[in-house]
C-alpha positions in Angstrom: -8.6 35.2 21.4 -6.5 35.8 24.6 -8.1 32.7 26.2 -7.1 30.6 23.2 -3.6 32.0 23.3 -3.3 31.2 27.0 -4.6 27.7 26.3 -1.8 27.1 23.8 0.9 28.7 26.1 -0.1 26.6 29.1 0.0 23.2 27.3 2.6 20.9 28.7 4.7 18.9 26.3 7.2 16.1 26.7 10.9 16.8 26.3 11.9 17.1 22.7 15.1 15.1 23.0 17.2 14.3 19.9 15.7 13.6 16.4 15.0 9.9 15.7 16.2 10.1 12.1 19.8 9.9 11.0 19.0 12.3 8.1 16.8 15.3 8.2 13.2 14.8 7.0 12.2 15.8 3.5 11.1 19.5 3.4 7.4 19.9 2.8 8.4 22.6 0.3 9.8 19.8 -1.9 6.6 17.7 -1.9 4.2 17.6 -4.9 1.3 15.3 -5.5 0.1 12.8 -2.9 2.3 12.6 0.2 2.3 11.3 3.8 4.1 11.7 7.1 4.5 10.1 10.5 3.8 12.6 13.3 4.5 10.8 16.5 1.8 8.2 16.8 -0.2 9.7 13.8 0.0 8.6 10.2 -1.1 11.5 8.0 -1.9 11.3 4.3 -2.3 14.2 2.0 -4.2 14.0 -1.3 -2.7 15.9 -4.1 -3.9 19.5 -4.1 -3.1 20.5 -0.5 -1.0 23.6 -0.3 2.3 23.5 1.6 0.7 25.8 4.2 -2.3 23.4 4.7 0.0 20.4 5.1 2.0 22.2 7.7 -1.1 23.3 9.5 -2.5 19.8 9.7 0.8 18.4 11.0 1.5 21.1 13.5 -2.0 21.3 15.0 -2.6 17.6 15.4 1.0 17.0 16.7 0.6 19.7 19.3 -2.6 18.2 20.7 -1.3 14.6 20.5 1.8 15.5 22.5 -0.1 17.6 25.1 -2.7 14.9 25.6 0.0 12.2 26.1 1.7 14.5 28.6 -1.6 15.0 30.5 -2.9 11.4 30.4 -1.6 7.8 30.1 -3.2 6.9 26.8 -2.9 3.1 27.6 -5.0 3.3 30.8 -6.9 6.6 30.4 -8.1 6.2 26.8 -11.3 8.2 27.2 -9.7 11.1 29.1 -6.8 11.2 26.5 -9.2 11.2 23.6 -11.4 13.9 25.1 -8.5 16.2 25.8 -7.1 15.6 22.3 -10.3 16.2 20.4 -11.4 19.2 22.6 -8.0 20.8 21.9 -8.3 20.2 18.2 -11.7 21.9 18.3 -10.3 24.9 20.1 -7.6 25.2 17.4 -10.2 25.3 14.7 -11.1 21.7 13.8 -14.9 20.9 13.7 -15.6 17.6 15.5 -18.9 15.8 16.0 -18.2 13.4 18.8 -15.6 12.6 21.5 -16.0 8.9 22.3 -14.2 5.7 21.2 -16.2 2.5 20.7 -15.3 -1.2 20.6 -15.0 -2.2 17.0 -15.6 -5.8 15.7 -13.6 -6.7 12.5 -15.5 -8.3 9.8 -13.0 -11.2 9.3 -11.8 -13.9 11.7 -8.1 -13.1 11.0 -6.8 -9.6 9.9 -4.0 -7.1 10.2 -4.4 -3.8 12.0 -3.6 -1.8 8.9 -6.2 -3.8 7.1 -8.8 -2.9 9.8 -7.8 0.8 9.6 -8.4 0.7 5.8 -11.7 -1.1 6.3 -12.8 1.7 8.7 -11.7 4.4 6.3 -13.5 2.8 3.3 -16.7 2.4 5.4 -16.8 6.0 6.6 -18.9 8.6 4.8 -16.7 10.0 2.1 -13.9 7.6 3.0 -13.7 6.0 -0.4 -11.9 9.1 -1.7 -9.1 8.5 0.8 -8.8 4.7 0.5 -6.0 4.7 -2.2 -3.8 7.3 -0.5 -4.2 5.6 2.9 -3.3 2.2 1.5 -0.2 3.6 -0.2 0.8 5.4 3.0 0.8 2.1 4.9 2.9 0.5 2.1 5.4 3.3 2.3 5.6 3.0 6.1 6.3 -0.7 5.9 9.4 0.1 3.7 10.8 3.0 5.9 12.3 1.4 9.1 13.2 4.8 10.7 9.7 6.2 10.2 8.1 2.9 11.4 10.2 2.9 14.5 9.1 6.5 15.2 5.5 5.5 14.8 5.7 2.3 16.9 7.8 3.9 19.7 5.2 6.6 20.1 2.1 4.5 19.7 3.1 1.6 21.9 2.7 1.4 25.6 3.1 -2.2 26.8 0.5 -4.3 25.0 -1.5 -1.3 24.1 -1.2 0.6 20.8 -2.9 4.0 20.5 -2.6 5.9 17.2 -4.4 8.1 14.6 -4.8 7.5 10.8 -5.6 10.9 9.2 -6.0 11.2 5.4 -6.6 14.9 4.3 -7.8 16.8 1.3 -8.3 20.4 0.3 -11.1 21.9 -1.8 -10.6 24.4 -4.5 -11.9 27.0 -2.1 -9.1 26.2 0.4 -11.2 24.2 2.9 -9.1 21.4 4.6 -11.0 18.2 5.4 -9.5 15.4 7.5 -10.9 11.9 8.1 -9.9 11.5 11.7 -9.6 7.8 12.5 -8.4 7.2 16.1 -7.6 3.7 17.2 -6.5 1.8 20.3 -5.5 -1.8 20.0 -5.2 -3.8 23.3 -3.3 -7.0 22.6 -3.4 -10.4 24.4 -0.2 -11.4 22.7 3.3 -9.8 22.8 3.9 -8.1 19.5 5.8 -4.8 19.3 5.3 -4.4 15.5 1.6 -4.9 15.7 0.6 -2.9 12.7 1.2 -5.4 9.9 0.9 -8.7 11.9 -2.0 -11.1 11.4 -4.3 -11.5 14.4 -7.4 -13.4 15.3 -10.4 -11.9 16.9 -9.5 -13.3 20.3 -6.0 -11.8 20.1 -7.0 -8.2 20.7 -9.6 -5.6 21.3 -10.0 -2.6 19.0 -11.5 0.7 20.1 -12.0 3.4 17.5 -13.6 6.7 16.5 -13.9 7.8 12.9 -15.2 11.2 12.0 -14.8 13.9 9.3 -13.3 17.1 10.5 -12.9 20.4 8.7 -10.3 23.1 9.6 -11.6 26.6 10.1 -8.8 28.3 8.3 -9.6 31.7 9.6 -9.5 30.5 13.2 -6.3 28.6 12.8 -4.5 31.4 11.0 -4.8 33.5 14.2 -3.0 30.9 16.3 -0.6 29.4 13.7 2.5 31.2 14.9 1.7 30.4 18.6 1.4 26.7 17.7 4.7 26.7 15.8 6.4 28.5 18.7 5.0 26.1 21.2 6.1 23.0 19.2 9.6 24.3 18.8 12.0 21.4 18.2 9.2 18.8 18.6 8.4 19.1 14.9 11.8 17.9 14.0 11.8 15.3 16.8 8.5 13.7 16.0 7.9 14.1 12.2 9.2 11.9 9.4 8.0 12.3 5.8 7.1 9.3 3.6 7.4 8.9 -0.1 4.3 7.4 -1.6 
């Protein structure tokens, strides 16, 4: 356990800075039913039934490793190194992960939107159909929330490269938290800052992705929960915006 605590303590994070939002984000204590949030470059969806503690654990653990990975590596030019550090860190915090590679993805259609491709990946993953509805409504909510969309785009974009995570989550009656971790990188041949909802052709970009189901070991994470919260500090306010879906 000391080794894990030292790992968290030694993580380097970017400066927190000022919050992006003009108004404070909705408290997770006020959320019932399906919900979603932007956490930096991650879009997280929660199926109804997740406890407040589980939602906070998902957001805090994934945000911590996202920020630490981005501080360590340039995600636009060091995709594999960034992804390896990110997933290995999640595994140390208690998430089970099966692989740590991103592969080139070929969309099934000649023209498409990036959010549509993400939904295609989620629907095609094992068990992904259970998350398709909440993921689609999450994208629809993001489109309507300019501050949250700005937060997502500013953190995912680096030049003509967009790196981000789409993460729908559910919790079983026994308390087990399952996440469909969908990591994507979009390398564009065209200049387009708001790339998520634009229509592209196959020759306009390259898409790299990794999709896998991950389960949080609640007992392991409970031992480091407070250390993760303390390490994040003001970053949680700086990088998180809740969405109404």
